[in-house]
C-alpha positions in Angstrom: -26.8 -46.0 -16.7 -27.4 -43.3 -14.8 -26.1 -44.0 -11.9 -23.1 -45.3 -13.6 -22.8 -41.8 -15.0 -23.4 -40.0 -11.6 -21.0 -41.4 -9.4 -18.4 -40.9 -11.3 -19.3 -36.9 -11.0 -19.9 -37.1 -7.6 -16.6 -38.3 -7.1 -14.3 -35.7 -9.0 -16.5 -33.0 -7.2 -15.8 -34.4 -3.6 -12.3 -34.6 -4.5 -11.9 -31.0 -5.9 -13.7 -29.9 -2.5 -11.2 -31.9 -0.6 -8.2 -30.1 -2.4 -9.7 -27.2 -2.1 -9.4 -27.7 1.8 -5.7 -28.8 1.3 -3.5 -27.2 4.2 -0.1 -25.9 2.8 2.9 -27.0 4.9 6.7 -26.4 2.7 10.2 -25.6 3.4 13.2 -25.3 1.9 16.6 -23.3 3.0 17.3 -20.0 1.9 20.6 -17.8 1.9 20.0 -15.0 3.8 19.5 -12.6 0.2 17.7 -15.2 -1.7 15.5 -14.4 -4.4 12.3 -15.6 -4.1 9.7 -15.9 -7.0 6.0 -15.7 -6.3 2.9 -16.9 -8.7 -0.6 -16.6 -8.0 -3.6 -16.2 -10.1 -6.4 -16.4 -7.4 -6.8 -16.1 -3.4 -4.2 -14.1 -1.5 -0.4 -13.7 -1.3 1.3 -12.7 2.5 5.2 -12.3 2.9 6.4 -12.1 6.2 9.8 -11.5 6.9 11.9 -13.2 10.0 15.4 -14.0 10.9 15.8 -17.8 9.5 17.8 -18.6 6.5 14.7 -20.6 5.5 11.6 -20.0 3.3 8.3 -21.5 4.5 5.4 -21.6 2.4 1.7 -21.7 4.8 -1.8 -21.2 4.0 -4.4 -23.8 1.8 -4.6 -24.6 -2.0 -7.3 -23.8 -3.9 -9.7 -25.9 -5.9 -8.5 -27.0 -8.9 -4.5 -26.2 -8.4 -1.8 -28.5 -8.6 0.3 -29.7 -5.4 2.4 -26.7 -4.7 6.0 -27.0 -4.2 9.2 -24.6 -3.7 11.9 -25.2 -6.4 15.1 -23.8 -7.0 18.6 -23.4 -5.5 18.8 -22.1 -2.5 19.7 -18.9 -3.8 16.4 -18.5 -6.1 13.6 -19.9 -5.1 9.8 -20.3 -7.0 6.5 -21.1 -5.2 4.1 -20.8 -8.5 0.2 -22.0 -8.3 -0.8 -23.7 -11.2 -3.9 -25.9 -12.7 -4.4 -28.7 -12.8 -4.1 -30.4 -16.4 -7.9 -32.1 -18.0 -8.7 -34.5 -15.7 -12.0 -36.5 -16.1 -15.6 -34.3 -16.1 -13.8 -31.3 -14.0 -11.5 -30.1 -17.4 -8.6 -27.7 -15.4 -7.3 -26.8 -18.3 -6.9 -23.3 -17.4 -5.8 -20.9 -14.7 -8.4 -18.7 -14.6 -11.0 -21.7 -13.6 -9.0 -22.8 -10.0 -10.3 -21.6 -6.9 -8.1 -19.0 -4.6 -5.8 -20.2 -3.3 -4.0 -18.2 -0.2 0.1 -18.3 0.2 1.5 -17.1 3.9 5.2 -17.2 2.7 8.0 -16.5 5.5 11.3 -15.1 3.9 14.3 -14.0 5.0 14.7 -9.9 5.8 17.4 -9.2 3.4 15.0 -11.7 0.5 14.3 -10.4 -2.7 11.1 -10.4 -4.1 9.4 -11.2 -7.5 5.5 -11.3 -7.2 3.0 -11.8 -10.2 -0.3 -11.8 -9.0 -4.0 -11.8 -11.3 -6.7 -11.2 -8.7 -4.9 -11.5 -5.5 -4.7 -8.7 -3.1 -0.4 -9.0 -1.6 0.8 -8.0 1.3 4.5 -7.4 2.2 6.2 -6.6 6.0 9.7 -6.4 7.3 11.8 -6.8 4.5 15.3 -5.0 4.7 17.7 -4.5 2.1 16.3 -7.3 -0.9 14.3 -5.4 -3.3 10.7 -5.7 -4.6 8.9 -6.5 -7.7 5.3 -6.5 -8.1 2.9 -7.1 -11.2 -0.6 -7.5 -10.4 -4.3 -6.8 -12.4 -7.1 -6.6 -10.0 -5.3 -7.4 -6.5 -4.3 -4.7 -4.2 -0.6 -4.1 -3.2 0.2 -2.8 0.3 3.9 -3.3 1.2 6.6 -2.3 4.1 9.8 -2.2 3.7 12.6 -0.5 3.8 14.4 -1.4 0.1 16.6 0.1 -2.4 14.2 -0.5 -5.5 10.4 -1.4 -5.2 8.6 -2.0 -8.4 5.1 -2.0 -8.6 2.3 -2.1 -11.2 -1.6 -2.8 -11.6 -4.7 -2.2 -13.4 -7.5 -1.7 -10.7 -5.6 -2.4 -7.2 -4.3 0.4 -5.0 -0.7 0.6 -4.0 0.4 1.2 -0.2 4.2 1.7 -0.3 5.3 2.3 3.5 8.5 2.0 5.1 11.4 3.4 2.7 12.4 2.7 -1.1 15.6 4.4 -2.4 14.3 4.2 -5.6 10.9 3.4 -7.1 8.1 2.7 -10.1 4.7 2.9 -8.9 2.0 2.5 -11.9 -1.6 1.9 -12.1 -4.6 2.7 -14.1 -7.6 3.3 -12.1 -6.3 2.1 -8.8 -5.1 5.1 -6.0 -1.1 5.6 -5.2 -0.4 6.5 -1.7 3.5 6.5 -0.6 4.3 8.5 2.3 8.2 8.1 1.9 9.7 8.0 -1.4 13.9 8.1 -1.9 15.7 10.3 -4.1 14.5 8.9 -7.3 10.9 8.0 -8.3 8.3 7.5 -11.6 5.1 7.9 -10.4 2.4 7.0 -13.1 -1.7 6.8 -13.3 -4.6 7.3 -15.3 -7.8 8.1 -13.0 -6.3 7.0 -9.1 -5.3 9.6 -6.8 -1.2 10.1 -5.8 -0.4 11.1 -2.2 3.2 10.9 -2.1 5.4 11.9 0.6 9.5 12.0 0.8 12.6 13.2 -0.7 14.8 14.8 -1.4 14.7 14.0 -4.7 17.0 13.5 -7.3 14.4 13.2 -9.8 11.1 12.6 -9.8 8.8 11.5 -12.6 5.0 11.9 -12.2 2.0 12.0 -14.7 -1.6 11.5 -14.2 -4.7 11.8 -17.0 -7.5 12.7 -14.6 -6.7 11.8 -10.7 -6.0 14.1 -8.6 -2.4 14.7 -7.1 -0.9 15.8 -3.4 3.1 15.7 -3.6 5.3 16.3 -0.4 9.0 16.9 -0.3 11.8 18.9 -1.0 14.5 18.5 -3.6 18.3 17.5 -3.8 21.1 19.6 -5.4 20.2 19.7 -8.7 16.9 17.7 -8.7 14.1 17.6 -10.4 11.2 17.3 -10.3 8.4 16.8 -13.6 4.6 16.8 -12.8 2.2 16.1 -15.8 -2.0 16.4 -15.2 -4.8 16.3 -18.1 -7.9 17.2 -15.9 -6.2 16.3 -12.4 -5.9 18.5 -9.1 -2.3 19.0 -9.0 -1.1 19.8 -5.2 2.5 20.8 -4.4 4.0 21.2 -0.9 8.3 22.5 -0.6 10.1 23.2 1.8 10.6 27.1 2.1 14.6 26.0 1.9 14.0 24.9 -1.9 16.4 25.6 -4.6 14.9 25.7 -7.6 13.4 27.3 -10.6 9.9 27.0 -10.9 8.4 26.4 -14.4 4.4 25.8 -14.0 1.1 26.6 -16.1 -2.0 25.5 -17.0 -4.4 25.7 -19.8 -7.5 26.5 -17.9 -7.2 25.2 -14.8 -6.5 27.7 -11.0 -2.3 28.6 -11.0 -1.8 29.7 -7.5 1.4 29.7 -5.4 3.6 30.7 -2.6 5.9 31.3 -4.6 6.5 33.7 -7.3 3.6 35.8 -9.1 1.5 34.0 -11.2 0.5 35.5 -14.7 -2.7 35.1 -16.6 -2.8 34.9 -20.3 -3.3 38.2 -21.9 -5.9 36.4 -24.2 -7.9 33.4 -23.5 -8.0 31.2 -20.3 -4.6 30.0 -18.6 -2.1 30.9 -15.9 1.5 30.9 -15.8 4.6 31.1 -13.2 8.6 31.1 -14.0 10.2 32.1 -10.4 13.8 31.6 -8.5 14.0 30.4 -5.1 17.3 30.0 -3.2 20.2 29.7 -6.2 18.0 27.9 -8.8 20.1 24.9 -8.3 16.9 22.1 -8.9 14.4 22.1 -11.7 10.4 21.7 -10.8 8.5 21.6 -13.9 4.6 21.7 -13.6 1.6 21.6 -16.5 -1.6 20.6 -15.9 -4.6 21.4 -18.8 -7.8 21.8 -16.9 -6.4 20.7 -13.3 -6.3 22.9 -10.8 -2.5 23.6 -9.8 -1.5 24.5 -6.2 2.4 25.1 -4.9 2.3 25.5 -1.5 5.3 26.7 1.3 5.9 23.2 3.1 5.4 24.5 7.3 
């Protein structure tokens, strides 16, 4: 009787291990501007653009995952890793019980991407022209692309955006944000992560942080606006000498220093404020911190 009970268990475990090592080799014809949705819970997601009108998927399937397929039409495709249903001794009935799946995806250069992951790091390289949207929990998101729009949200994963994006929305809780070339419209939010951002000229840039430090470098477009709000994080802003903007900056208890205008200390209690105009004052720069230090520097 004991042998009869053990044999099915061993067989199930062997089958699960075999599935964990299953290579993925799928392909589907696609339009040059295909929209591709990718979902994975654990493992990795790597997307690389190429000069073919085809989507190709390689990698290895994680233990407890259903056989992978590419679904949809040539203009709209979905690649989603899903858990198996209840089956015998293994009882795979939850995505969180799956092993890690490695997805190596190739897409046309003009493709738009919509990627959802939990603990899988994401790497995207070579997209030119398509929009990019990423939602992640703990996975790091690294994107190197030229795109009209990049929207990336993580909880604890870092965000690295290289290349160039005209319109950007980058949000994280404890992860860092690194984006050296942000285009004319950007929204950046973090709680405790650091922010390092450059680019411009910005028509509109909104940045908020609670305790994360901020380094911001770039200029404003004509009549552009730049708003920065920080609780305890330090803020350093570097702007070109030929910037045209009215600057309104204040801090409650942090130190405020500026290469433009004259900083005034509060008559009673802590706090400093700066109100000055550079150039014709066509744009607007507003910066407020509570206890974080603020530095406004002239960019070399």
